[in-house]
N, C-alpha and C positions, 0 to 999 in steps of 0.2 A: 663423391662417394656415395650412394646407396649405404644408408646403414639399417638394423633391426627396427629402427622405431618408423621409420618410414616404408617396410613390408608391410607391419600394424596395421599402420595407418590405410595404407593402400589397402589388404583384407578388410580393414574393419573388425580387428582383432587385438585384444590386447599383447603385448611384447613376450608377456608369460606366454598365451599362447604360440607365437612365432617361435620362443624360442622350443619348445616343446614335441614341434612337428619335426623343427630342423635336429633335433638332437633323438629322434627316433620313440618320443615319446606318443603313446594312444593319448590319439585326442578324439572327438568328434569327427566323423567321414565328410560334412560340410564345412568344418572350419580346417581343417586340412588340406583338401581342395582349395578353399579360397587363397592359404598361404601358397600351397606351390604355384599357384597360377600367379599369385602375385612378385613373389620370388624370379619366377621366369619373365615376366614382362616389364621388371623394372630389374633383372640384369644382378640380384644382390647375391655376393658369395661373402661365406663366412670366412673368417681366417681359420687355418683348416689346425692350426698347433692350437687356438684360444677354443675351439669347438673342440677338441679332443680331450683340453682338460675339461672343459664343463663336462662332456659328455663323464670322465673317468675312466675310459675305456682305449686303449691303445687302436693304430686303426692295423689292425696283424688279428687274420687268421689262422686256424690251426686246421688241419687237414689228418685224421687221425684215423689209418688203417691196418689192416691188417699182417700186410707182407708187400714190401714195399719193391723186391726181386718180382712179383707175380706181374706180367705185361698190363693184364687187365686194371689193375691199379695207377700203372704210371699211365696209360690212357685217361682214367679218371682224373686221375693229380694235375694234364695236362690241361683238359676241360675247367677246371677249377680254378686253375692261377689265370686261363686267359681272361675267365672274367673276374677275377681277383682282380686284374693289375687294370683294367678296363676299369675299375671305380673305384680306382684309388687305394687299394688295401693289396697288404701283405701277405703271402702265403708263408705260413709255417709246415712242413710236413713232418708224422710223427709216424711211426712204423711200430705195430706194440706185438707182432709175429704170433697174433691171435692170442695173446698171454695178457689177461686179466686186471693181473696187478700191473703191469705196466702200461694198459688204454689207464687204471686210476690215475696213474701218476702224472700222466698227461695231462689228462683232465685238471688234474691241481694244479699244473702250474701256469694252464689256458684261463683257471680264474683268479689266481694269485699275479699274474702281469696281466691281468685287467683287457682280454682279450675281445676283439669285438664281436666273436662266434668261433664255431664248431661245428665242423661237417664233418661225421662219424661216423666210419664201417663197425660195429659193433664186433669187440673178440670172443662179447660175453652173450647168453640169449636174452637179459633181461638188465640191462645197465640203467641208470639212476636219471634218465634222461631228461623227465620232469624236474627233479632238483636242482638239477644241470643249468636249464632252462630259465629257473627261477635266479641265478648266478648271472650267468653270461646273456648276454645282448640277445643272442639267437642260436638254435642248434639246429640241422639238420641230418638226419638219421638216411642215410643208402646203403644200398645193395640187401642188407638184412633184418627184416624186420624187429621190431620192439616194442611190448605197449609204452601207452603214455599219450601224451598229448601234445606231438612235436610234427615239423612238419618231417616228409617220408616219401623221398624217393628211391621208389625199388624197381626190378624187373617182374613180369608173370613167372613164374622161375613154373609152377607146375602145366603150364603152357608148351612150356622150352621143353619139361619131360615126355610131354604127350607129344610133340613134332619128331624129338629125334626119333622115339621109338615108332613112332608110323613108320618114318624113314626107313630102319631096321627091319621091319614088318614088311614093305613096300619090295625092298631088298631079297625076301625069301624068307627071313631070318625068324625061326618058331623059340628057340631056348638062349632065350637075352635075360644076359643077366646086368648087372646095374651095381656098380662102384660109385659111391657118394663119400661123399665130406661127414665129419661129424656128426652125430645124432642130435648134438644139443644147437647144430645154427641151422637155421629157416629156411636156407636156401637150401643143404644139402639133405632136406627131408621133404621142402615142397618140390621138389627133380623127381626125387626119388618117389613121389607120390606120384608124377604123371605117369613115370614108369611103367609101375604097378596097375593102376586104371587102364590104361592102354591094352596092355596085354590082356586084363582081367575081361575090358570089354570084348576083345579078339578070340574070346575063349582058351586063354594058353593061361598055361602054370605059369606065372612070376620066376627066373632062373633064381641062384640065389643074389642076394644084395649084401654087400662087403661097406661097410662105413673104412674110410681112410683117413688122416689128415688131407685136404686140399692142396698138396704137392707131390714134385713128382715122384719123388721117391715111394708115395703112398698110393700114389695109384699103381707104379712097378712090386712093390708089395702083394698090395691086393690080387693084380693080374697073375702075378705067380701061382697066389691061392688058387684063383679060379681054374688055372689053367691044370695045377696038381690034380683038380678034383677027378673022381672016379670015370665021370662022364661032364666034359668041357664044356660051355656055351659053344653056343655059333654063333653067336655075338655078344659082345659088351656094351653100355650105354656108358660111358664118362661122363661126371656131371659139370665137369668144372675144365679150362683149358690144359692145367700144367697135370691132372691127373691123365687128360687123354695123353700129355706127352710119356708117363709113365708106361701107359698102357700099352702105347707101341714098341716103347723102348724091350716092354717084356717080349713080347709078339716076334720083337728082329732077330730070333733065337729059335721061336717055335718053330717043333719039325711038322707038328699033329696037323690035323685038318684044320682048315682055311676059316678064322673067326672073325664077322664082322665087325667092325667098331662104332659107333657113335659119339659124338663131342659135343657138348655144348660151351661155344664159346669160340675162340679161334685159335692155331695151332703159334703158339706164339715163337716158334725159333722149329728149323729144319729137323725132319724126325726120317725114317727108313720110308721109303715109298710102300704104301699096303694098296689092295685092292678093290676095300670101300671101306672107305672114313664117308660118314653121314656130321654135316655139319649144319649145326644153328647158331649161328655170328650172333654174338651179342654188343650193345655199342655204350662203352664204358664212358668214352668220351664226352657222350650226348648224357649221361647220367651224374657227369660229372659240370656239366654247364647248368644242367637242368634244380641242381641241389646249391650250386656258385648263387644263379641267380635269386633263388627261395631264398638263402643266406641272405645277399645285400636288399632283397627286401624287406627282410626279417629286422635289420640293423636300421633303414632307413624308418622305418616304420610305415610301410605303404603296402605290407602282406595281407592278407585273409585270413581269417582263424586256422589254423594249421590243420593241414588235413596229408593224407598219402595219394601221391599221386606215383602212376602206373604207368612206364614207357612202353609203348607200344609199334610190338617189332613184326603184328600178323603178318605173312606172306601175303 
């Protein structure tokens, strides 16, 4: 059986250096590469339980998301799980309901249980991710941009707002309203920015902007509010999938003039038929896969400096 000392002799380094590389501790790039090459050539395999004790962290990661009932995050979770299982990691799924208090509790559990890492879709605008990264082996933020020197996997949300609004304008709409999420949520603000900028560049006055929760009831109540106005819009942009469902439900009983609908994201379940729905789809599973791969690299010590990655969904 190949021993750690054999790997060290083959790579021309100390056993301490081999141990640091295997445990994910950062070492000089050339030394790390020599160790990994020797491990592969010699077929060395460390005992998983002993390795876990030396690391002093478990082989479990947490995925902390704001709404487990939203199919968007279900797809994210599937992508994370597929990568985690392939890497020999177990996944714990945590639902915050966009509650910063619940999020903080889950993060504390991740620390106390010595989890290998966390993938976080933040409930609030500025979680202390740098402190978290110091306490855990790895942290990756997804979906909602935060300040801090950690890996982040995001969508180009402003571009999505632009694309959806342009589709509505191409369909002949001119009085386009927008229903987006809370003003404290970066995705909500950025997608609304794209909507506003597109209308302004087209020489049109942006219609009403309504902030709601990112759920079906939020979209429904906001759409009812817009329809009750003296001059209802001729189109509305819903900046996420569940808000879009709420909008369509409100329109299902509307007897007034036709209202075109644009939705960022895929409709998660059946709704009534409408004449004009402009969909700008997302790829949540790809976000989960990318985030999990970054997390695994960070845990293993092979990752580069933390960076922000934008998923490319250009048409």
